[in-house]
MARGU-266369 format. One record per residue (C-alpha): residue number from 1; x, y, z. Coordinates in steps of 0.5 Angstrom, whole numbers. Example, Ala and Ser with C-alpha at 12.3 -4.5 7.8 and 13.67 -1.06 7.14 Angstrom:
R  1  25  -9  16
R  2  27  -2  14
This chain:
R  1  0  0  0
R  2  6  5  2
R  3  9  3  -5
R  4  3  5  -9
R  5  2  11  -5
R  6  9  13  -7
R  7  8  12  -14
R  8  1  16  -14
R  9  5  22  -11
R  10  11  21  -16
R  11  6  21  -22
R  12  2  27  -19
R  13  8  31  -18
R  14  10  29  -26
R  15  4  31  -28
R  16  4  38  -25
R  17  11  39  -27
R  18  10  38  -34
R  19  3  42  -34
R  20  3  49  -36
R  21  0  50  -29
R  22  -1  46  -24
R  23  -8  42  -23
R  24  -12  42  -17
R  25  -12  36  -13
R  26  -18  33  -16
R  27  -15  34  -23
R  28  -9  31  -21
R  29  -13  25  -18
R  30  -17  24  -24
R  31  -11  24  -29
R  32  -7  19  -24
R  33  -13  14  -24
R  34  -14  15  -32
R  35  -7  13  -33
R  36  -8  7  -28
R  37  -14  5  -33
R  38  -10  5  -39
R  39  -5  1  -36
R  40  -10  -4  -33
R  41  -13  -4  -40
R  42  -7  -7  -43
R  43  -7  -12  -37
R  44  -14  -14  -39
R  45  -12  -15  -46
R  46  -6  -20  -44
R  47  -11  -24  -40
R  48  -16  -24  -45
R  49  -22  -20  -42
R  50  -23  -15  -48
R  51  -30  -12  -46
R  52  -27  -10  -40
R  53  -21  -7  -43
R  54  -25  -3  -47
R  55  -29  -1  -41
R  56  -23  2  -38
R  57  -21  6  -44
R  58  -27  9  -44
R  59  -26  11  -36
R  60  -20  14  -38
R  61  -22  18  -43
R  62  -28  21  -39
R  63  -24  22  -33
R  64  -18  26  -36
R  65  -17  33  -38
R  66  -10  32  -41
R  67  -10  31  -49
R  68  -4  26  -49
R  69  -8  21  -44
R  70  -14  22  -48
R  71  -11  20  -54
R  72  -7  14  -52
R  73  -13  12  -49
R  74  -17  13  -56
R  75  -11  9  -60
R  76  -11  3  -55
R  77  -19  3  -56
R  78  -18  3  -63
R  79  -13  -3  -63
R  80  -17  -7  -58
R  81  -23  -6  -63
R  82  -20  -9  -69
R  83  -15  -14  -66
R  84  -19  -17  -61
R  85  -27  -15  -61
R  86  -28  -16  -69
R  87  -31  -9  -69
R  88  -26  -6  -75
R  89  -32  -1  -77
R  90  -32  2  -69
R  91  -24  3  -70
R  92  -25  7  -76
R  93  -30  11  -73
R  94  -24  12  -67
R  95  -19  14  -72
R  96  -24  19  -76
R  97  -25  22  -69
R  98  -18  23  -68
R  99  -17  26  -75
R  100  -22  31  -73
R  101  -20  33  -66
R  102  -13  31  -65
R  103  -8  35  -70
R  104  -2  32  -67
R  105  -4  25  -69
R  106  -8  26  -75
R  107  -2  23  -79
R  108  -2  17  -75
R  109  -10  16  -75
R  110  -10  17  -83
R  111  -5  12  -84
R  112  -8  7  -79
R  113  -15  8  -82
R  114  -12  6  -89
R  115  -8  0  -87
R  116  -14  -3  -83
R  117  -18  -2  -89
R  118  -13  -5  -93
R  119  -13  -11  -88
R  120  -20  -12  -89
R  121  -20  -12  -96
R  122  -24  -6  -97
R  123  -19  -4  -103
R  124  -23  2  -106
R  125  -23  5  -99
R  126  -16  4  -97
R  127  -14  7  -104
R  128  -18  13  -103
R  129  -15  14  -95
R  130  -8  12  -97
R  131  -8  17  -103
R  132  -11  23  -99
R  133  -5  21  -94
R  134  0  22  -99
R  135  -3  28  -101
R  136  -3  31  -94
R  137  4  28  -92
R  138  8  28  -98
R  139  14  27  -93
R  140  10  24  -88
R  141  13  18  -83
R  142  9  13  -86
R  143  10  15  -94
R  144  14  9  -96
R  145  9  4  -93
R  146  3  8  -96
R  147  6  7  -103
R  148  8  0  -102
R  149  1  -2  -100
R  150  -2  2  -106
R  151  2  -2  -110
R  152  0  -8  -107
R  153  -8  -6  -108
R  154  -6  -4  -116
R  155  -4  -11  -117
R  156  -10  -14  -113
R  157  -15  -10  -117
R  158  -11  -12  -124
R  159  -11  -19  -122
R  160  -16  -21  -115
R  161  -13  -27  -111
R  162  -18  -32  -109
R  163  -18  -33  -101
R  164  -16  -40  -99
R  165  -21  -44  -96
R  166  -21  -44  -89
R  167  -18  -50  -86
R  168  -22  -53  -80
R  169  -17  -56  -76
R  170  -17  -58  -68
R  171  -13  -53  -65
R  172  -8  -54  -59
R  173  -9  -48  -55
R  174  -3  -45  -51
R  175  -5  -44  -43
R  176  -1  -40  -39
R  177  0  -43  -32
R  178  5  -39  -29
R  179  9  -33  -31
R  180  15  -29  -28
R  181  18  -35  -24
R  182  25  -37  -22
R  183  23  -44  -20
R  184  19  -50  -22
R  185  18  -57  -21
R  186  15  -62  -26
R  187  13  -69  -24
R  188  12  -75  -27
R  189  5  -79  -26
R  190  3  -87  -26
R  191  11  -89  -27
R  192  11  -85  -34
R  193  17  -80  -34
R  194  18  -73  -36
R  195  22  -72  -42
R  196  26  -67  -46
R  197  26  -70  -53
R  198  33  -72  -55
R  199  36  -70  -48
R  200  34  -73  -41
R  201  28  -77  -38
R  202  27  -77  -31
R  203  21  -77  -25
R  204  22  -70  -23
R  205  25  -64  -27
R  206  27  -58  -23
R  207  28  -52  -27
R  208  31  -46  -24
R  209  33  -39  -27
R  210  40  -37  -24
R  211  44  -31  -27
R  212  40  -31  -34
R  213  41  -38  -35
R  214  36  -44  -34
R  215  39  -50  -30
R  216  35  -56  -31
R  217  36  -61  -25
R  218  43  -58  -24
R  219  45  -58  -31
R  220  46  -51  -35
R  221  42  -51  -41
R  222  44  -46  -47
R  223  37  -46  -50
R  224  32  -40  -48
R  225  26  -45  -48
R  226  25  -52  -46
R  227  19  -57  -48
R  228  17  -63  -43
R  229  13  -68  -45
R  230  10  -75  -42
R  231  6  -81  -44
R  232  1  -79  -38
R  233  -1  -72  -35
R  234  5  -68  -32
R  235  4  -65  -25
R  236  6  -58  -25
R  237  9  -54  -19
R  238  10  -47  -19
R  239  9  -41  -14
R  240  3  -44  -10
R  241  0  -48  -16
R  242  0  -55  -16
R  243  -4  -58  -22
R  244  -3  -65  -26
R  245  -4  -63  -34
R  246  -5  -66  -40
R  247  -1  -64  -46
R  248  6  -62  -46
R  249  9  -56  -42
R  250  13  -51  -45
R  251  18  -47  -41
R  252  21  -40  -44
R  253  26  -36  -41
R  254  24  -28  -41
R  255  27  -22  -38
R  256  23  -22  -32
R  257  23  -30  -30
R  258  20  -36  -33
R  259  14  -37  -37
R  260  10  -44  -36
R  261  5  -45  -42
R  262  1  -52  -43
R  263  0  -54  -50
R  264  -6  -58  -50
R  265  -11  -60  -55
R  266  -17  -56  -54
R  267  -22  -62  -53
R  268  -17  -64  -47
R  269  -17  -57  -44
R  270  -24  -57  -44
R  271  -24  -64  -40
R  272  -22  -60  -34
R  273  -25  -53  -36
R  274  -32  -56  -35
R  275  -32  -59  -28
R  276  -28  -52  -26
R  277  -33  -48  -28
R  278  -40  -52  -27
R  279  -42  -57  -22
R  280  -42  -64  -24
R  281  -48  -65  -21
R  282  -52  -60  -26
R  283  -56  -63  -31
R  284  -53  -66  -37
R  285  -56  -61  -42
R  286  -53  -56  -38
R  287  -46  -59  -38
R  288  -46  -59  -45
R  289  -48  -52  -46
R  290  -42  -50  -42
R  291  -38  -55  -46
R  292  -40  -51  -52
R  293  -40  -44  -49
R  294  -33  -46  -46
R  295  -30  -49  -53
R  296  -33  -43  -57
R  297  -29  -38  -52
R  298  -23  -42  -52
R  299  -23  -42  -60
R  300  -24  -35  -60
R  301  -18  -33  -56
R  302  -14  -38  -61
R  303  -16  -34  -67
R  304  -15  -28  -64
R  305  -8  -28  -61
R  306  -3  -31  -66
R  307  2  -26  -65
R  308  1  -27  -57
R  309  5  -32  -53
R  310  -1  -35  -50
R  311  -8  -36  -52
R  312  -11  -37  -45
R  313  -9  -36  -38
R  314  -11  -42  -33
R  315  -16  -38  -28
R  316  -22  -34  -28
R  317  -18  -29  -32
R  318  -21  -33  -38
R  319  -23  -40  -36
R  320  -22  -44  -29
R  321  -17  -50  -31
R  322  -16  -54  -25
R  323  -13  -60  -28
R  324  -14  -67  -29
R  325  -16  -68  -22
R  326  -22  -65  -22
R  327  -25  -68  -28
R  328  -31  -73  -28
R  329  -35  -78  -32
R  330  -41  -73  -33
R  331  -37  -67  -35
R  332  -33  -71  -40
R  333  -39  -74  -43
R  334  -41  -67  -44
R  335  -35  -65  -48
R  336  -34  -72  -52
R  337  -42  -71  -54
R  338  -41  -64  -56
R  339  -34  -65  -60
R  340  -32  -59  -64
R  341  -39  -55  -64
R  342  -38  -48  -64
R  343  -43  -42  -63
R  344  -42  -37  -69
R  345  -45  -31  -72
R  346  -44  -29  -79
R  347  -40  -35  -80
R  348  -35  -33  -74
R  349  -34  -36  -67
R  350  -37  -31  -62
R  351  -34  -28  -56
R  352  -38  -33  -51
R  353  -38  -28  -45
R  354  -41  -32  -39
R  355  -43  -30  -32
R  356  -44  -33  -25
R  357  -51  -31  -25
R  358  -55  -26  -29
R  359  -60  -24  -23
R  360  -66  -25  -27
R  361  -64  -20  -33
R  362  -58  -21  -38
R  363  -54  -15  -39
R  364  -53  -11  -46
R  365  -46  -11  -48
R  366  -47  -4  -51
R  367  -49  -1  -45
R  368  -44  -4  -40
R  369  -38  -5  -44
R  370  -40  1  -50
R  371  -40  -4  -56
R  372  -46  -7  -58
R  373  -46  -15  -60
R  374  -53  -17  -63
R  375  -52  -24  -59
R  376  -50  -20  -53
R  377  -57  -17  -51
R  378  -61  -15  -45
R  379  -67  -20  -44
R  380  -71  -23  -38
R  381  -68  -29  -35
R  382  -72  -31  -29
R  383  -69  -38  -29
R  384  -63  -35  -26
R  385  -67  -32  -20
R  386  -68  -39  -18
R  387  -60  -40  -17
R  388  -55  -38  -12
R  389  -52  -31  -12
R  390  -58  -29  -15
R  391  -59  -24  -9
R  392  -55  -20  -5
R  393  -54  -14  0
R  394  -48  -9  2
R  395  -48  -3  7
R  396  -43  2  8
R  397  -43  9  11
R  398  -41  15  8
R  399  -34  15  11
R  400  -33  8  8
R  401  -35  9  1
R  402  -30  16  1
R  403  -24  11  4
R  404  -26  6  -1
R  405  -26  11  -7
R  406  -19  14  -4
R  407  -16  7  -4
R  408  -17  7  -12
R  409  -15  14  -13
R  410  -21  18  -13
R  411  -22  24  -7
R  412  -29  25  -6
R  413  -30  29  1
R  414  -36  29  5
R  415  -41  25  1
R  416  -48  27  2
R  417  -52  22  -3
R  418  -51  17  -9
R  419  -56  16  -14
R  420  -56  13  -21
R  421  -54  17  -27
R  422  -55  12  -33
R  423  -58  6  -33
R  424  -58  0  -39
R  425  -64  -3  -42
R  426  -63  -9  -36
R  427  -64  -4  -31
R  428  -56  -4  -29
R  429  -53  3  -27
R  430  -48  4  -32
R  431  -46  11  -28
R  432  -48  14  -22
R  433  -48  21  -19
R  434  -43  21  -12
R  435  -46  28  -9
R  436  -41  31  -4
R  437  -42  38  0
R  438  -38  41  -5
R  439  -40  38  -12
R  440  -43  32  -16
R  441  -39  27  -19
R  442  -41  23  -25
R  443  -37  16  -25
R  444  -38  9  -28
R  445  -40  4  -24
R  446  -37  -2  -25
R  447  -30  1  -26
R  448  -30  6  -20
R  449  -36  5  -15
R  450  -37  -3  -16
R  451  -29  -4  -16
R  452  -28  0  -10
R  453  -34  -3  -6
R  454  -33  -10  -9
R  455  -40  -10  -10
R  456  -42  -17  -14
R  457  -46  -13  -20
R  458  -48  -7  -22
R  459  -56  -9  -22
R  460  -58  -6  -15
R  461  -62  0  -12
R  462  -59  5  -7
R  463  -62  6  -1
R  464  -60  12  4
R  465  -62  11  12
R  466  -59  16  16
R  467  -51  15  15
R  468  -52  9  12
R  469  -52  7  4
R  470  -55  0  3
R  471  -54  -3  -4
R  472  -59  -9  -5
R  473  -57  -12  -12
R  474  -58  -18  -16
R  475  -53  -23  -20
R  476  -46  -24  -20
R  477  -41  -22  -25
R  478  -42  -17  -31
R  479  -49  -20  -33
R  480  -47  -21  -40
R  481  -49  -27  -44
R  482  -49  -34  -41
R  483  -52  -35  -34
R  484  -49  -41  -31
R  485  -54  -41  -25
R  486  -59  -40  -30
R  487  -57  -45  -35
R  488  -57  -50  -29
R  489  -64  -49  -28
R  490  -66  -49  -36
R  491  -62  -55  -37
R  492  -68  -59  -33
R  493  -73  -58  -38
R  494  -69  -56  -45
R  495  -63  -59  -49
R  496  -56  -55  -49
R  497  -58  -52  -56
R  498  -64  -49  -53
R  499  -60  -46  -47
R  500  -55  -43  -52
R  501  -60  -40  -57
R  502  -63  -37  -51
R  503  -57  -34  -48
R  504  -54  -32  -55
R  505  -60  -30  -60
R  506  -58  -30  -67
R  507  -52  -35  -67
R  508  -52  -42  -69
R  509  -48  -48  -67
R  510  -43  -50  -73
R  511  -38  -57  -72
R  512  -31  -54  -73
R  513  -28  -61  -73
């Protein structure tokens, strides 16, 4: 906590020193928090939470009054939209907004818009934008790249290149188990040794990083990465984790330590994910729905992270993945009987977001995360109200709320009241007014109040009694997409296709392998 406060003070001082005039404390606080949200968005992208990252960029844009910070958030948002969220048109809107409002970044926005249009095979639009770029910036930073792309566009126009057929392959996913570790252990299971092909086999492998060199069972290794394999699942012990995992284990040396990745067939990966995310006693149709949902989510990440070192992380950052020990016959049956089935929209795998409990109404992604998806919309979900985590209540004094907001960098002194400022179609409170003695603040609920108070959801009412604020809420999570507890009850009377059709309207199921 002391280090965090020191860092925030130094950031505040830097902002003040490099400003024309020193900002008020309130503006400094907002700038520090805005920068935190930009950095946190990068972390969320790293662990695959793309919608949540988008929300953090939006929060930074709303909080900051500094052009450079706003521009950084906008550029991050545009990259996120077209790289990970299949929303290139929204990214183009951001670049056009930058061109209109940020002359210092106009050249960059022009080129990125043209390049994006080219990658989308919208050659006529790309040609027009890149020609305009060269006209405005004949000696610009990207002139050689723009000229090269225009040459390629001319070749495409003269002789169109047919798109190669999409190969439906059963992928192996790369699951991050640990990062930045100095030491780990790999153990064999059922008498099957752990091996490094062409080098060594042993029942136990101890891998350490010492003075920039990997040490394997007391022997120095010149390579920067090592692949371990076995005929049986390998037990991986790093930090406080101990998991038996199918597939192979890749250990890579990085600047900040060792990166541990599980290379595993997607169907074998799901054998652990489904029981990690669901109760094995739930109806078999519910387990099948979870299997298709989890497979779709994993496949979406696999397709969108080719330039990253891993596709998924092994916890709730993506999907819980606890290893072989948690597998059950019923959940394995659900995976096997839905093998290769993926949810698609417009012939592309969807971003299959899911939540623990929708609280009786699913959320609209456009309202909660500022990106509309036709298959992630608000609709009544009464089945979820029968499940656990459906209702909750939290109470705080004004000073507790004030201190909680201060811990995340927002200084709001003398809180008098808290009221809804904006609701989504599901009734969720997207923004709140926090009313103090001196002024009224409008804050994003999820990234500020929910985060500060650790509220389960933003589907709540606010009641003030004397000095207490009482939050009475429904649901657990973000509320977008599939509700696990809702599915648990729907599975008693509906098959898995009906369940998925309910939570992801306008999608259909396609066998991919």
